[in-house]
N, C-alpha and C positions, 0 to 999 in steps of 0.2 A: 177206505183210505189206508187202513193198516196193511191190507193185502198189497195195495199199490206200492207202499213204502218198502215192503219186503221184496217185491219184484225189482224195484229200482236198486235196492241194496244189493241184491244178487247180481244185477247187471253191473253195478259199480265194482263189485268184487272181481267179476270175470274180466272186465275191461282193465282193471288194475293189474291183474295177472298177465293180460295180453301186453301191457306196456313194458313188462320186465324183459322178455326176450327181444322186443324191438329195440329198447334202449341198450340192452346187452350187445345186440348185433352192431349198433352204431359205435359203441365203445370198442368192440373187437376190431372193427375196421380201422378205428383211430389208432389202436395199438399196432396194427399191421402197416400203418402208413410210415412208421419209422421216422417221424419228424420231417417228412417231405410232403409234397402235394399228392402223394399216392392215395387214391381212393377217397379224397376229401369230398368229391362231388357225390359220393354215396353215403359217407358217414354222417354228414350234417343233416340231411333229410330224415334219416332214421333216428338220430338223437333228438331232433326237434319233435318229430311225431311221437316218439316214446315218452318224452318229458310232458308233452301236451296231454296225452292220454292219462298219464299218471296224475297230473295236477287236476284235470277235470274230474277224474274219478274221485279224488279226495274231496273236491267241492260237492260232488254228488252225495258222498257219504255224509258230509255236514248237512246238506239240505234234507236228506232222509232222516237223520238223527234228530234234527231240530224242527223238522216239519216246515221247512222254509220253502214255500211254493216257488218263489222267485229263483232260488238256487237250483231247485229241481228242474224247472222249465229251462233255465239257462244251460244246465247240464245236458239235457236231452238235445237241445239245438246244437250246442257246440260239439257234442259227441257225434252227432250225425254228420257234421261238417268234417270232423277229423277222420271218421271212418271212410267218408267219400274220398278224402285226399289219400288215405292209405290204400284204398282199392285202386285209385288212379295210379299210384306209384307201383303197385303190383302189376297192373295191366301194362304199364310202361316197361317194366322190367322183363315181362315174359312174352309180350307180343311185339317184338321188333324194336323195342326201345334201346336195348343194348347195342344193336347194330348201328343206330344213328349216333349214339354216344361214341362208340369206337371209331366210326367214320369221321367224326368231327376232328379237325386239325387241332383245335384248342384243347380238347379233352385228350386226344391221343398223345400230345406232348406230356401230359401228366401221367397217363397210363404207361407210356414207354419209360418214363423216369422211374416209375414204380418198379417195373421189371428190372431195369438196370440196377437200381439200388438194392433190390432183393438178392442180387448175386446169383440168380437162378442159373445163368449161363456159366458163371465162374465155377459153380459147384458141380458142373458136369464132368470135370476132369477125374479120371480114374487111373490107378496104377495097379499092376499085378506084380507082387514081389518087388516093388520099387521101379518096375518098368511100365511106361505108358502103354495103354491098350492099343492093339493093332486096329487097322481099318476094319478088318473082318469082325472083330469083337465089337467095335462100335456099331456096325450095321445090324448086329443082332440085338442091340439094346432096344427096349421099348420106351421111347421118349414121350414125355407129356406133350400136349398140343403146343404149349408155349415154348418148350425146348426145341421142338421140331421146327416151329415157325419163326422163332426169333433168334435162335442161337447158332443156326447153320444155314447155308444157302439152300434154296430148293434143289431137289435131286436132279431135275431136268436141266439145270444150268451147266452141268458138266464139271463142276469144281472137284479138285482132288484133295482128299483128306490128309491133313498134316497132324492135327490134333482136334479135340472136340470143338474148338472155336476158331481154328485157323485152317482155312481152305484156300488152295492156290488154283489158278486157272489151269485147266487141262490142255492137252495138245489139240483136241477137237474144237469144233465151233461152239460158241456159247449159245445156250438156248434163247428162244425169243421171249421168254418170261421177263417182264419189266423188273422183277425182283433181282434178276441176275446182275444188273448194273447197280443195284442198291446195296448189295452185300459189301461189307468192308471187314478186313481183318483187324481194324481198330477195335479194341475191346470195349470202347465206349459207344460204338456204333453198331457193329455186327449187322443184324438184319432188323433192327428196331424200326426202321422206316419202311419195311417191306409189307406188302399186302398179306403175305403168308403169316406175318407176326400178328396182324390184326385178326386174321382168321383163327389163329391159335388161341388168342384171348377170348374170342367169341365161343369157340368150342369148349374152353375151360369153364366159362360162365354157364353155358348150357349144361355141362356135365355136373357141375356142382350146385345146380338149382339156383343160379343167379348170384352165387357168392363169387368174390374175387379169388383168382388163382393165388 
């Protein structure tokens, strides 16, 4: 029985440690939300799972210390359920789950709001000795997937560079890409409604191991 208590105590300690980065990840996402709807669909599952693991681990500690069989059995059952939910969340995140979230109109409104509020496009502007960068200089820049997909029109649309987030129609024919008609020089719209923007968000999530851009 004492060996069993020691094993459960060790398991409690390990799960308590596990709860810290999970809870920290949820709090980090919350701080990134900047008081908007940004990433709230991710932060709350992480915070709830992290707090649940922490509370259940403490209950397990109490059960092991006071040799309370009921608390120890309850701990094992609840911890099994929490771990199952956590595994499900991980599978959802890494096996196509992000694609369905990004494709959802309701969630995309929140995600695009996050990108807009983060000013990622507004911060693209550069000057050299007080002079805005030239088109050739801009084309040499290595943009992030979100910058490339959300802050400028697709290259095949034939728009002409004016500055980083202002592009005018060229003399040639507009490309057949549906995103060509979705582009707007309105700084509140840009290409936030474009499929290329959604693709950029997905690429960023995959690159960062499931974290938000």
